[in-house]
C-alpha positions as CSV (number, residue, x, y, z in Angstrom):
1,M,70.6,83.6,-37.8
2,P,69.0,80.6,-39.5
3,T,69.5,78.6,-36.2
4,L,67.7,81.3,-34.3
5,I,64.9,81.4,-36.8
6,H,64.5,77.6,-36.6
7,A,64.5,77.7,-32.8
8,R,61.8,80.4,-32.7
9,M,59.8,78.6,-35.4
10,R,59.8,75.4,-33.3
11,R,58.9,77.2,-30.1
12,L,56.0,79.1,-31.6
13,R,54.8,76.0,-33.6
14,W,54.6,73.7,-30.6
15,T,53.2,76.3,-28.3
16,S,50.4,77.0,-30.8
17,Y,49.9,73.4,-31.5
18,T,49.7,72.4,-27.9
19,L,47.1,74.9,-26.9
20,V,44.9,74.2,-29.9
21,I,45.2,70.4,-29.4
22,I,44.0,70.9,-25.8
23,G,40.9,72.6,-27.3
24,Y,40.5,69.6,-29.6
25,M,40.7,67.2,-26.7
26,L,37.9,69.2,-25.1
27,A,35.8,68.8,-28.3
28,F,36.2,65.0,-28.1
29,F,35.4,64.9,-24.4
30,H,32.1,66.8,-24.9
31,R,31.3,64.8,-28.1
32,L,31.4,61.4,-26.3
33,A,30.7,62.2,-22.6
34,P,26.9,61.5,-22.8
35,A,27.5,57.8,-23.3
36,A,29.2,57.6,-19.9
37,I,26.5,59.5,-18.1
38,A,23.4,58.4,-20.2
39,N,21.6,56.9,-17.1
40,N,22.4,60.0,-15.0
41,L,20.9,62.2,-17.7
42,Q,17.8,60.1,-18.1
43,Q,17.3,60.2,-14.3
44,S,18.0,64.0,-14.0
45,F,15.7,65.0,-16.8
46,H,13.2,62.1,-16.8
47,T,13.6,61.7,-20.6
48,S,13.0,58.9,-23.2
49,G,15.5,57.4,-25.5
50,A,14.6,59.8,-28.2
51,G,14.8,62.7,-25.8
52,L,18.2,61.5,-24.6
53,G,19.4,61.2,-28.2
54,S,18.2,64.7,-29.0
55,L,20.0,66.1,-25.9
56,A,23.3,64.4,-26.9
57,A,22.8,65.3,-30.6
58,A,22.4,69.0,-29.8
59,Y,26.2,69.2,-29.8
60,F,26.2,67.7,-33.3
61,Y,23.5,70.0,-34.7
62,A,25.5,73.0,-33.7
63,H,28.8,71.4,-34.8
64,T,27.3,70.7,-38.2
65,V,26.0,74.2,-38.8
66,M,29.3,75.8,-37.6
67,Q,31.7,73.7,-39.7
68,I,31.7,75.9,-42.9
69,P,31.6,79.2,-41.0
70,V,34.6,78.1,-38.9
71,G,36.4,77.1,-42.1
72,V,35.8,80.5,-43.5
73,M,36.9,82.2,-40.3
74,A,40.0,80.1,-40.0
75,D,41.1,81.1,-43.5
76,T,40.2,84.8,-43.0
77,M,40.3,85.8,-39.3
78,G,43.1,83.3,-38.3
79,V,43.3,80.4,-36.0
80,R,44.1,82.4,-32.8
81,K,40.9,84.4,-32.8
82,V,38.7,81.5,-33.9
83,V,40.0,79.1,-31.2
84,A,39.9,81.7,-28.4
85,Y,36.3,82.7,-29.2
86,G,35.4,79.0,-29.5
87,A,36.9,78.1,-26.1
88,L,35.0,81.0,-24.6
89,V,31.6,80.0,-26.0
90,S,32.1,76.3,-25.1
91,G,33.2,77.2,-21.6
92,V,30.0,79.1,-21.0
93,G,28.0,76.2,-22.6
94,S,29.6,73.6,-20.4
95,V,28.9,75.6,-17.2
96,L,25.3,76.1,-18.3
97,F,24.9,72.3,-19.0
98,G,26.3,71.5,-15.6
99,V,23.8,73.7,-13.7
100,A,20.8,73.2,-15.9
101,D,17.6,72.1,-14.1
102,T,15.5,71.5,-17.2
103,L,16.0,69.5,-20.4
104,A,15.6,72.7,-22.5
105,L,18.4,74.5,-20.6
106,A,20.7,71.5,-20.8
107,T,20.1,71.3,-24.5
108,L,21.0,75.0,-24.8
109,G,24.2,74.3,-23.0
110,R,25.0,71.4,-25.4
111,L,24.3,73.7,-28.3
112,L,26.7,76.3,-27.1
113,V,29.3,73.7,-26.4
114,G,28.9,72.4,-29.9
115,C,29.2,75.8,-31.4
116,G,32.3,76.6,-29.4
117,V,34.3,73.4,-29.9
118,A,33.4,73.4,-33.6
119,A,36.3,75.8,-33.9
120,M,38.9,73.3,-32.8
121,F,39.3,70.7,-35.5
122,I,39.2,73.0,-38.6
123,S,41.6,75.4,-36.8
124,L,43.9,72.6,-35.9
125,M,44.0,71.3,-39.6
126,K,44.6,74.9,-40.7
127,L,47.4,75.2,-38.2
128,N,48.9,71.9,-39.3
129,A,48.8,73.1,-42.9
130,V,50.8,76.3,-42.3
131,W,53.2,75.2,-39.4
132,F,54.2,71.8,-40.9
133,H,55.6,70.6,-44.2
134,D,53.1,69.5,-46.8
135,R,54.7,66.0,-47.0
136,H,54.0,65.4,-43.3
137,F,50.3,66.4,-43.3
138,G,48.9,62.9,-43.1
139,T,51.3,62.0,-40.2
140,I,50.7,65.2,-38.2
141,G,47.0,64.8,-38.9
142,G,47.1,61.3,-37.4
143,M,49.1,62.5,-34.4
144,S,46.5,65.2,-33.9
145,L,43.7,62.6,-33.9
146,L,45.7,60.5,-31.5
147,L,46.2,63.3,-29.0
148,G,42.6,64.7,-29.5
149,N,41.2,61.3,-28.8
150,L,42.7,61.4,-25.3
151,G,39.7,63.6,-24.6
152,S,37.4,60.8,-25.7
153,V,39.3,58.4,-23.5
154,L,38.8,60.7,-20.6
155,A,35.0,60.7,-21.4
156,A,34.8,56.9,-20.9
157,T,36.0,55.0,-17.8
158,P,37.7,58.0,-16.1
159,L,34.5,60.1,-16.4
160,V,32.4,57.2,-15.0
161,W,34.8,57.0,-12.0
162,V,34.9,60.7,-11.4
163,V,31.1,60.9,-11.5
164,T,30.9,58.3,-8.7
165,Q,33.2,60.5,-6.6
166,T,31.3,63.8,-7.2
167,S,28.5,64.4,-9.8
168,W,28.3,64.8,-13.5
169,R,27.2,68.4,-12.9
170,N,30.4,69.3,-11.0
171,V,32.5,67.8,-13.8
172,F,31.0,69.9,-16.5
173,V,31.2,73.1,-14.5
174,A,34.9,72.4,-13.9
175,V,35.5,71.7,-17.6
176,G,33.7,74.9,-18.5
177,V,36.0,76.9,-16.2
178,F,39.0,75.2,-17.7
179,S,37.8,76.2,-21.2
180,L,37.6,79.9,-20.2
181,V,41.2,79.8,-18.9
182,L,42.3,78.1,-22.2
183,A,40.6,81.0,-24.2
184,V,42.9,83.5,-22.4
185,L,46.0,81.5,-23.1
186,V,45.2,81.0,-26.8
187,W,44.5,84.7,-27.2
188,F,48.0,85.7,-25.9
189,L,50.2,82.8,-27.0
190,V,49.0,81.2,-30.3
191,R,50.2,82.5,-33.7
192,S,47.9,81.7,-36.7
193,H,50.8,81.2,-39.1
194,P,54.6,81.9,-39.2
195,G,54.1,85.3,-41.0
196,E,52.2,86.5,-38.0
197,A,55.4,86.2,-36.0
198,G,57.6,87.7,-38.8
199,L,58.9,84.3,-39.8
200,P,59.2,82.7,-43.3
201,T,56.7,79.9,-44.4
202,M,57.7,76.3,-44.2
203,R,58.2,76.2,-48.0
204,E,60.4,79.3,-47.9
205,L,62.6,77.6,-45.3
206,E,63.3,74.9,-47.9
207,G,64.0,77.5,-50.6
208,K,60.7,77.0,-52.4
209,E,58.1,79.6,-53.4
210,A,55.3,80.1,-50.8
211,H,51.8,78.9,-51.6
212,P,49.9,81.8,-53.1
213,H,47.3,83.6,-50.9
214,H,43.7,83.7,-51.9
215,H,42.7,87.0,-53.4
216,G,39.2,88.2,-53.3
217,H,36.3,87.9,-50.9
218,W,36.0,84.8,-48.7
219,Y,32.8,83.6,-50.4
220,D,34.6,83.4,-53.7
221,G,37.0,80.9,-52.1
222,L,34.1,79.0,-50.5
223,L,32.3,78.8,-53.8
224,K,35.4,77.6,-55.5
225,V,35.7,74.8,-53.0
226,M,32.0,73.9,-53.1
227,K,31.9,73.9,-56.9
228,N,34.9,71.6,-57.1
229,R,33.5,68.2,-57.8
230,A,36.6,66.5,-56.4
231,T,35.8,68.0,-52.9
232,W,32.5,66.3,-52.3
233,P,33.3,62.5,-52.4
234,G,35.0,62.9,-49.0
235,F,31.7,64.0,-47.5
236,W,30.3,60.5,-47.6
237,P,32.8,58.5,-45.5
238,N,32.5,61.3,-42.9
239,F,28.7,61.1,-43.0
240,G,28.4,57.3,-42.9
241,I,31.6,56.1,-41.1
242,G,32.3,59.1,-38.8
243,G,28.6,59.7,-38.1
244,S,28.0,56.1,-37.0
245,L,31.2,55.9,-35.0
246,F,30.5,59.1,-33.1
247,A,26.8,58.2,-32.5
248,F,27.7,54.8,-31.2
249,A,30.6,55.7,-29.1
250,G,29.1,59.0,-28.0
251,L,25.8,57.6,-26.7
252,W,24.5,54.1,-27.5
253,A,27.5,51.8,-27.0
254,I,27.4,51.7,-23.2
255,P,23.6,51.3,-22.9
256,Y,23.9,48.5,-25.5
257,L,26.6,46.6,-23.6
258,H,24.7,47.1,-20.3
259,D,21.3,46.0,-21.6
260,V,22.3,43.2,-24.0
261,Y,25.4,41.8,-22.2
262,G,24.5,42.8,-18.6
263,M,27.8,44.6,-18.2
264,E,28.4,47.0,-15.3
265,R,28.8,50.6,-16.5
266,T,32.5,50.7,-15.8
267,T,33.1,47.5,-17.8
268,A,31.0,48.8,-20.7
269,S,32.9,52.1,-20.6
270,N,36.2,50.2,-20.8
271,H,35.0,48.9,-24.2
272,T,34.2,52.4,-25.5
273,M,37.6,53.7,-24.2
274,L,39.3,50.9,-26.1
275,L,37.3,51.7,-29.2
276,L,38.3,55.4,-29.1
277,L,41.9,54.7,-28.1
278,C,42.3,52.3,-31.1
279,F,40.6,55.0,-33.3
280,A,43.3,57.4,-32.2
281,L,46.1,54.9,-32.8
282,G,44.5,54.0,-36.1
283,A,44.5,57.7,-37.2
284,L,48.2,58.0,-36.6
285,A,49.1,54.6,-38.0
286,L,47.0,54.9,-41.2
287,G,48.0,58.5,-41.7
288,T,51.7,57.5,-41.5
289,L,51.2,54.5,-43.7
290,S,49.4,56.7,-46.3
291,D,52.3,59.2,-46.4
292,R,54.9,56.5,-46.7
293,L,53.0,54.7,-49.5
294,G,52.3,58.0,-51.3
295,K,48.7,56.9,-51.7
296,R,45.4,57.7,-49.9
297,L,42.7,55.6,-51.5
298,P,43.9,52.0,-50.7
299,V,44.3,52.9,-47.0
300,I,40.9,54.6,-46.9
301,I,39.0,51.8,-48.6
302,G,40.8,49.0,-46.7
303,G,40.0,50.6,-43.3
304,L,36.4,51.3,-44.1
305,L,35.7,47.8,-45.4
306,V,36.9,46.3,-42.1
307,Y,34.8,48.8,-40.2
308,V,31.6,47.9,-42.0
309,L,32.3,44.2,-41.4
310,C,32.7,44.9,-37.6
311,W,29.0,45.9,-37.5
312,L,27.8,42.5,-38.5
313,P,28.3,40.7,-35.1
314,I,26.5,43.6,-33.4
315,V,23.5,43.9,-35.7
316,F,23.1,40.1,-36.3
317,D,23.6,39.3,-32.6
318,W,26.6,37.0,-32.7
319,H,26.7,36.8,-28.9
320,L,30.5,37.2,-28.3
321,S,32.7,36.2,-25.4
322,P,34.2,39.1,-23.3
323,G,37.6,38.7,-25.1
324,Q,35.9,38.7,-28.5
325,N,33.9,41.8,-27.6
326,Y,37.1,43.7,-26.6
327,L,38.8,42.6,-29.9
328,L,35.8,43.7,-31.9
329,F,35.7,47.1,-30.4
330,A,39.5,47.5,-30.9
331,V,39.4,46.5,-34.6
332,M,36.3,48.7,-35.1
333,G,38.0,51.8,-33.8
334,F,41.3,51.2,-35.6
335,S,39.7,50.6,-39.0
336,A,37.2,53.5,-38.7
337,A,40.2,55.9,-38.7
338,G,40.5,55.3,-42.5
339,F,37.8,58.0,-43.0
340,T,40.1,60.7,-41.5
341,L,42.3,60.6,-44.6
342,S,39.4,62.1,-46.5
343,W,40.4,65.4,-44.9
344,A,43.8,65.3,-46.5
345,C,42.2,64.4,-49.8
346,A,39.9,67.4,-49.6
347,K,42.9,69.7,-48.8
348,E,44.9,68.3,-51.7
349,V,42.4,68.9,-54.4
350,N,41.9,72.5,-53.5
351,P,44.1,75.6,-53.3
352,P,46.3,75.5,-50.2
353,A,45.0,78.9,-49.1
354,L,41.5,77.4,-48.8
355,S,42.5,74.4,-46.8
356,G,40.3,75.4,-43.9
357,M,37.2,75.7,-46.0
358,A,37.9,72.5,-47.9
359,T,38.3,70.5,-44.8
360,S,35.2,72.1,-43.2
361,V,32.9,71.3,-46.2
362,I,33.4,67.5,-46.0
363,N,33.7,67.5,-42.2
364,T,30.1,68.5,-41.9
365,G,29.3,65.0,-42.9
366,A,30.5,63.4,-39.7
367,F,28.5,65.7,-37.4
368,L,25.4,65.6,-39.6
369,G,25.5,61.8,-39.6
370,A,25.8,61.7,-35.8
371,A,23.2,64.4,-35.3
372,I,20.7,62.3,-37.4
373,L,21.7,58.9,-35.9
374,Q,21.6,59.6,-32.1
375,P,17.9,60.6,-31.9
376,L,16.9,58.4,-34.8
377,V,18.2,55.3,-33.1
378,G,16.6,56.3,-29.9
379,W,13.3,56.9,-31.6
380,V,13.3,53.6,-33.4
381,M,14.1,51.7,-30.2
382,D,11.4,53.6,-28.3
383,Q,8.8,52.2,-30.8
384,G,9.5,48.6,-29.7
385,W,10.3,49.3,-26.0
386,N,8.3,47.1,-23.6
387,G,8.1,49.5,-20.7
388,Q,11.0,48.0,-18.7
389,M,12.8,50.5,-16.4
390,H,15.8,50.3,-14.1
391,A,16.8,53.1,-11.7
392,G,14.7,55.6,-13.7
393,A,16.3,54.8,-17.0
394,R,14.7,52.8,-19.9
395,V,16.0,49.2,-20.6
396,Y,15.9,48.1,-24.2
397,S,15.8,44.6,-25.5
398,Q,18.3,42.8,-27.7
399,H,15.8,43.1,-30.6
400,N,15.4,46.9,-30.0
401,Y,19.2,47.3,-30.4
402,Q,19.3,45.1,-33.5
403,T,16.7,47.3,-35.1
404,G,18.2,50.6,-34.0
405,L,21.9,49.8,-34.6
406,G,21.0,48.3,-38.0
407,I,20.5,51.9,-39.1
408,M,24.2,52.5,-38.2
409,L,25.3,49.6,-40.4
410,A,23.3,51.1,-43.3
411,F,25.0,54.5,-42.8
412,S,28.4,52.8,-42.7
413,V,27.8,51.1,-46.0
414,V,26.8,54.4,-47.5
415,G,30.2,55.8,-46.3
416,L,32.1,52.9,-47.8
417,I,30.4,53.3,-51.2
418,G,31.0,57.0,-51.2
419,A,34.7,56.6,-50.4
420,L,35.1,54.7,-53.7
421,T,34.6,57.9,-55.6
422,I,37.4,59.9,-53.8
423,R,40.2,61.2,-56.1
424,E,43.6,59.7,-55.5
425,T,46.0,62.6,-54.8
426,H,49.2,60.6,-54.2
427,C,49.7,62.8,-51.1
428,Q,50.3,66.0,-53.1
429,H,48.3,69.1,-53.9
430,I,46.5,68.6,-57.2
431,I,44.3,71.5,-58.1
432,I,41.2,70.2,-59.9
433,A,39.7,72.5,-62.5
434,R,36.1,73.4,-62.0
435,S,33.9,71.5,-64.4
């Protein structure tokens, strides 16, 4: 009987994990795709840098607003329903974005996509918390980032190539249809937790007492998380580090490499693909390292310090060779993954039953940061733009980028400073009394 239970546990765990991770890959794809098609979007909608930034950031506006509601729903409604509804909404949004003939309609599509895929990350972290052992949370979280980032890799060079074979509109319509199919599969095959399938919890399998459930209304749990002072320090590395990484990789990196270094779009997208691939590998490596060390803070601080230093050659125009540029983007992506351990820290200073809400509260920072930075950088660069155009898209000078991307350096410094205040959990649940 125990063998049958374990076999069924493994089958349901990996079926649920696989479908939700596919949804998470879609979230990364939509998050970073505008960088690869920035010129296409400017040509299609005849928009400025600020307008392009606002279109790309619409995803992040919706994502930011939805983080805490999704955390609440993941803890109350369950992962299955939240992910299925999210895939449905994002599918409709992606199709709308693909067929939009005005900037307003395209922005609405991006808003719907942002609302829908907002369900994926928090639900995945909740799924990891209930289907895997506590001691493996950092490792499985890193593996999740690694797999999810395959979506961002697809949004770089592969997307550039596909767009040359068809059109960006066809791509997003196809992705939208795929999301609708995923919603159906999730509804019928995903299980929110072992108990939903009549199975014991992971702790009970080891002969331990199950983590207690949260009793009371959902807003009591949310207030408990938000009033816990140990929750909030993780917000700042998400805001400064995650926000600048997503804003750069998701919109401005490819135009920067094209305008300043004269790179072809495919070559520039190879740089962002390397950046994101190394971010994914860094999440797995740093998560595993943290679990093995039994510490979170040294890994977080070390990674974020290196990430901040990586901005210096960009902002201060240390004109690099092709090989040095690739190396810079690789190190930048790998080190930025240090901020992802803040999710584990937030989970570990709050009751396990509220892990979805705890993660969602600090995760708003990454999307709020990107939502502010994408249009802000575009607006700042528009102020110094000299009127140069190429194929219907604006061309910015080296000085424009130094000014605009300097804001991203400032955000990353804020993220590093904020990370210094995170409570060390030693990779265990430590419930902090409200003060």
